N, C-alpha and C positions, 0 to 999 in steps of 0.2 A: 780823833775828833777835831784836831786842828783849830782849837780855839772856839769852836761852835758845837752846839749839841747835835749829835747825830741821832735823831728821833727814831729812825728805823732800827738802829743798833740798840737803842735803849729798850724798845718794845720787843725786839725779836732775837736778842742775844743775851745769854746769861753770863758771859765772860766779861771780865774787866770790872771797873768801878764806876759808880755814878755819884755825883755830888748831891747834896741834900735838895736843893731847889728844883733841879730837873726831875728828880725822883718823885718829889711831892706833887709837882705839876702832872707828871705821868700817872701817878696814883689817883689824883683827882679826876683826870680824864677818864680813866678806866671805871672808877666808881660812878661817874656821871653817865657814861655809856650804859652801864648796867642798870642804873636807876631809870634812865630814859627808856630803855628796852622794856623794863618791867611796867612802866606807866603806859606805854603805847600799844603793847601787844596783848591781845585777848587770850583767854585760857586755851582755846583750841590751837591757835597759831603759836602760842608760847610752847606748847608741848611738842610741836613739830620743829620749830626753829631753834628752840633752846639747845638742841643737840649740836648745833653749829656755833651758836653765839657764846655759850658759856665755856666750852673748851678753849675757844680763841681768847676770851677774856682771862681765863685762868692761866693760860700759857704766857700771855703778855704780862700779867701780874707777877708770875713767877720770875720772869726775866728782870723786871724792874726791881722787885724785892731782892733778888740775888745780887744784882749790881750794887744796891744800897747796902746790903749786908756785907758784901766784899769791901766796900769803902770803910765800914766799921771794923774790919778785920775778922768777920765771922764767916762761917761756911754758908754757902747759898742754900744748903739743905734746910736751914731754918725757915726758908720761905714756905716750905710745905706745911709746917705747923701754923704759920700765920694765915695762909690761904685756907687751911682747914677750919681755923677759927672764924674767918670771915664767912665762909659758906655755912657754918653751923649757926651763926647768929643772924644771917641775912634773911629777911629784911628787918626782923625785930627779935630780940632775945626773949626767951621764956624758959624757966626751969633752972635747976642748979648747975648743970653742966654748961649751959650757956653763960652763966656767971663766970665760970672758970675760963671759958673761951674769951669772955670780955676782958678778963685780967691779962690774957695773952695779948690781946689787941692794945691794951693800955701800955704794956711793956714795949710792944712793937712801935707804937706811936712815939714813946719817949726815946727809945733806942735809935729809931730810924728818922724820926721827924725833928727831934730837938737837939740831938747830940751831933757834934762835928765828926767828920771822918778822920781816920788816922793821918797824921802828918807824914809826908814823904811817901816813898814807895813801900808797899807791903807785898805779900806773896801773891796778890791778885792783880798788881799792876801799879803804875804811877798814880799819884794823887791827881784826881781830875780837876781840882781847883788850880793847881800849879799850871796845868796846860791852858786853862781858860785865861788866867792872868798873864801868861807869857805872850798871848797873841795880840 
C-alpha cells in the first residue's frame, strides 16, 4: 500500500490486513450503494439487475470484512457469518432468528469497528497502521 490506501485491493482482494478507518469507510460505501440501489430501482428492474448488483456487493463486502478480520487476528471465513446476518436482516429485521442475526451484527460492529487491530505482524501480514505511519 506504500503509505496510501489501495482501494481496489481493499474491495477486490481478501488477503492481507486493513486498518479500522479504511474498512469502516469501505463498509459505509457498500451499505450506501446497497441502500441507494434499493431506493432507486423498481420491483421489475430490481429482479433483473439484482442478480448482478448483489453478488458484486457481497464479494466486495467479503473482501473488506476478511481484511478487517485478519487485522484482528481472526480467520476471514467469519465474514460469511457476518454477511449472512446482514442479508438476513436487510432491510429490516423481524422475528426471533433476525434477533439472533442482529446479535451477530452487534458483535461484528464491536469487534471490527471499535477494537484496534493486533500490534505488529500476525499470520496475515504486517500491521497496516505501521505502513501508513512510516510513509
